[in-house]
C-alpha positions in Angstrom: 124.6 -88.7 26.2 123.5 -86.9 29.2 126.5 -86.9 32.0 125.4 -87.4 35.8 123.4 -90.4 37.4 120.5 -92.0 35.8 117.7 -90.4 37.3 115.7 -93.6 36.9 118.1 -96.0 38.6 117.9 -93.9 41.5 113.9 -93.8 41.6 113.9 -97.7 41.2 116.6 -97.7 44.3 114.8 -95.8 46.1 111.5 -97.9 45.5 113.5 -101.1 46.3 114.3 -99.4 49.8 110.9 -98.1 50.9 109.4 -101.6 49.9 112.2 -103.3 52.0 111.6 -100.7 54.8 108.0 -101.9 54.6 109.0 -105.6 55.0 111.3 -105.1 57.9 109.1 -102.2 59.7 105.4 -103.4 59.4 105.6 -107.4 57.9 108.9 -108.2 60.8 108.0 -105.3 63.1 111.7 -104.5 63.5 112.1 -101.2 65.8 112.3 -97.8 63.6 116.0 -97.1 64.5 117.1 -101.1 63.4 115.0 -101.0 60.7 117.2 -98.0 59.1 120.4 -99.3 60.4 119.7 -102.6 58.7 118.9 -100.9 55.1 121.6 -98.8 55.7 124.6 -101.3 56.4 123.4 -104.4 55.2 121.3 -103.9 52.5 122.0 -100.8 50.5 125.0 -99.5 51.5 124.0 -95.9 52.2 124.7 -93.6 55.3 121.8 -93.9 57.7 121.5 -90.1 56.9 121.0 -90.8 53.2 118.6 -93.8 53.9 116.0 -91.6 56.3 116.1 -89.2 53.8 114.6 -91.6 51.1 112.5 -93.2 53.7 111.3 -89.8 55.0 110.3 -88.5 51.5 108.5 -91.5 50.2 106.3 -91.7 53.2 105.5 -87.9 53.1 104.5 -88.7 49.0 102.7 -91.5 50.2 104.0 -94.1 48.4 102.6 -97.4 48.8 103.8 -101.3 48.8 101.5 -103.6 46.7 98.6 -101.1 47.5 99.4 -101.2 51.5 100.5 -97.9 53.1 102.6 -97.5 55.7 100.6 -97.0 58.8 100.9 -93.3 60.0 101.4 -94.7 63.9 104.5 -96.2 62.3 106.0 -93.0 61.3 108.1 -92.3 64.7 110.1 -89.4 64.3 108.9 -87.7 61.6 107.0 -84.4 61.3 104.5 -83.4 58.3 105.3 -80.1 57.0 101.4 -79.7 56.5 101.4 -80.5 60.7 99.5 -77.9 62.7 101.6 -76.7 65.3 100.2 -75.2 68.3 100.5 -71.4 69.2 101.9 -69.9 72.3 98.7 -69.2 73.8 97.7 -72.8 73.5 100.8 -74.2 75.3 100.1 -71.5 78.2 99.7 -73.2 81.8 97.6 -70.5 82.5 94.9 -69.7 80.1 93.7 -66.0 80.0 
């Protein structure tokens, strides 16, 4: 018998957490920080950092709820690792 936590149960918990995130943020239109607080304190009893990490991972993986993706504009506070960052030359006040 393998020791440690059951990976299937963890994946199922993460999927349910993301579904609830979708419900509170997209259906009920609750603010992002209030959604994370509600999920972590009232529904899943996880630290807010853990809840945020799970939601971030699910968003970056492109998870959907019933075929519906979370709108990009609602991803407040998340940066994609593939996002292009501006170089120092582009940020200059006095371009040459």
